[in-house]
N, C-alpha and C positions, 0 to 999 in steps of 0.2 A: 232432646231434639227430636223432631218428627221428620219423616221422609215422605215424599210424594212420588208415587209410581204411576206413570202414564202409559197408555196403550191406545191403539186404534188409528194411528195415522197411516198415510200411504198415498198412492196415486189413484186419482179418480177423474173421470171425464166430466166436462162441463154438464151441469144439470143433474149430476149424480149425488149420492149421499155417502157420508161417513159418520161414524160415531166414535167419539173420543171418551176414554174413561180415565179417571185418576183416583187413586186410593191413598189416603193418608195412613201412615203407620208409625210406630215408635211411641215416644213420650208425648202423648196428646192430652191437653187439659180440657179445653172447651173451644172448639172451632166456631168462630163467629161469622166467618165468610169463606166461601170457596168459589173459584171461578176460573176463567181462561183468558189469557192474553196471547197475542201473536206478534211476531216480528218478521217482516218481509225483508229481503236483501236491500240494504241501503236505506232502510226506514227505521224509525223508532218503534220500540215495543208499544203496543196499544191494547187497550181493554177490548175484549170481545164480548164477554158476558160474565156477570157475577151475581151470586145469590147470597144474600145476607140472612143469617138466622133470624127468623121472625117473618120471613116471607118476601122481603123486598128483592126484586130482580131488576138488573139493568143490562141493557144491550147496547152495543155500538149501533149507530143508525144504519151502517152499511150491512148489518146482518139481521136486522129486525124483520120478522116474518119468514125468515129462512132457517135460522138457528134456534135451538131450544136448549136451555140449560136445566138440569134437574139434579137433585141431591138425594142421597140415601144417608140420612144422618146416623142411622144405626151402624152403618158400615164406613162412615167417614169417607164417602165416595161422591164424586161429582161427575156428571156426564155432560157431553155436548153433542147433541144431535144436529148434524149439519146437512141440510137439504138444499136443493137447487144451487149446487156449488158453482162458483164462477172462477175463472182464471185468477182474478184479483184476490181470491181467498188463499192463494198459495203463500205459505209462510211456515215458520216453525211455531207451533202452538205450545204454550207453557201453562201448566196448571199452577194455581195460586191458592194458598190457604192462609188464613189469619187466625192465630191462636194467641191472643194478646198475652204478653207484649211482643210475641214473635210473629214473623211472616216467613212463609216457606214457598219455595219455587220448585217445580219439577225440572227434569233435565231437558225437556222439550221433545216434541214429536213432529216430524216433518209431514206437512200436508201439501200435496202438489195436485193442482187441478189443470189438466191439459188433455187435449185430444191427440 
């Protein structure tokens, strides 16, 4: 079993930036995808951004042009650079990793965007 450790959430003003980090550790075979989901109060968990090994990257329409996902494969780490933050970005952000046949989730980190 692998574990995902997240860091980087917090409180930021609208228009500001935050950077989330997530590192996978433990019994890792070959991670084929890493990414970020988020869940706002009263809403379903949704995909924010995901990077698939081989180069494919997908973003939610709501974050395109503002958020950037990147990976360090040597460190089994994924980052989410969040710029031009909006109040509607407020949510708990969860790291995700796929190491077939397993899928892993982080414990979640709170991101709050408010003035």
